[in-house]
C-alpha positions as CSV (number, residue, x, y, z in Angstrom):
1,M,17.2,-73.0,30.3
2,N,14.2,-74.4,31.8
3,R,11.6,-72.1,33.6
4,R,12.7,-73.4,36.9
5,R,15.9,-72.7,36.7
6,Q,15.7,-69.1,35.2
7,K,13.0,-68.3,38.5
8,K,16.3,-69.1,40.4
9,L,18.3,-66.9,38.7
10,T,16.0,-64.3,38.8
11,K,15.4,-64.1,42.4
12,R,19.3,-64.4,42.9
13,L,19.6,-61.3,40.6
14,V,16.4,-59.2,42.3
15,L,18.2,-59.7,45.7
16,A,21.9,-58.9,44.3
17,A,20.3,-56.1,42.6
18,S,18.8,-55.1,45.9
19,I,22.0,-54.9,48.1
20,G,24.1,-53.4,45.2
21,E,26.4,-56.6,44.4
22,L,27.7,-55.6,41.0
23,A,29.6,-58.4,40.9
24,D,27.1,-60.7,41.5
25,V,24.9,-58.8,39.4
26,R,27.2,-59.4,36.1
27,T,27.6,-62.9,37.4
28,L,24.1,-63.6,37.3
29,L,23.6,-61.9,33.7
30,R,26.5,-63.7,32.1
31,A,24.8,-67.0,33.7
32,G,21.6,-66.4,31.5
33,A,19.7,-64.0,34.2
34,Q,17.2,-61.7,32.3
35,P,17.2,-58.1,33.7
36,A,13.5,-57.3,32.6
37,E,12.3,-60.5,33.9
38,A,10.5,-60.4,37.8
39,D,10.5,-62.3,40.5
40,N,7.3,-64.3,41.9
41,E,6.6,-61.2,43.9
42,G,6.8,-58.9,40.6
43,T,9.9,-57.5,41.4
44,T,12.5,-56.5,38.9
45,P,15.9,-56.3,39.6
46,L,16.0,-52.1,38.4
47,Y,12.8,-51.9,40.7
48,A,15.0,-53.7,43.4
49,A,17.9,-52.0,43.2
50,S,16.3,-48.7,43.2
51,V,13.9,-49.0,46.1
52,H,16.8,-50.0,48.4
53,G,19.1,-47.3,47.2
54,A,21.4,-50.1,45.9
55,A,22.5,-47.0,43.3
56,D,25.7,-48.8,41.1
57,P,23.7,-51.5,39.5
58,V,21.2,-49.0,38.3
59,L,23.2,-45.9,37.0
60,R,26.2,-47.9,35.6
61,E,25.5,-51.2,34.6
62,D,25.2,-51.9,31.0
63,Y,24.0,-55.5,31.1
64,G,26.4,-56.3,28.3
65,T,25.4,-54.0,25.6
66,G,28.6,-52.0,26.5
67,Y,25.9,-49.3,26.9
68,S,25.0,-47.3,30.1
69,P,21.7,-46.0,31.5
70,M,23.0,-42.6,30.4
71,D,24.0,-43.5,27.2
72,W,20.5,-44.7,26.2
73,A,18.9,-41.5,27.6
74,L,21.1,-39.4,26.0
75,A,20.4,-41.4,22.6
76,G,16.9,-40.9,23.3
77,P,16.9,-38.1,23.8
78,H,15.2,-37.9,27.0
79,A,16.7,-34.9,29.1
80,D,14.3,-35.3,32.1
81,V,15.8,-38.4,32.8
82,V,19.4,-37.3,31.7
83,R,18.9,-34.8,34.2
84,L,17.8,-37.4,36.9
85,L,20.7,-40.1,35.9
86,R,23.5,-36.9,36.2
87,D,22.3,-36.0,39.5
88,A,22.4,-39.2,40.7
89,G,25.9,-40.2,39.9
90,G,25.3,-41.8,36.2
91,T,27.8,-41.7,34.0
92,R,28.7,-42.7,29.9
93,S,30.2,-45.8,29.7
94,A,33.8,-45.9,28.4
95,D,32.7,-47.6,25.1
96,S,30.4,-44.6,24.1
97,R,33.1,-41.8,25.3
98,A,35.6,-43.4,23.2
99,G,33.0,-43.3,19.9
100,G,32.3,-47.4,20.3
């Protein structure tokens, strides 16, 4: 994928994450948008979602791994992060609950 297309996908992903459009976030990730990539202003999708209160993508999105942020925090183990995620409504993924 060329750099110009990647920048466009990143810009769209940051916007979708900031307004909590989980379906758009998933579509953009499948199209090749990188969740850790920052836009031209230095904003990452996670930061945008967090700042704008769009909790669903932050708390539940697994970015195709099958594991939620809660799963990764539990694997750490990072008790402080687990508490924050739990208090905000974060959950384990269905895959991890099933032992997958």
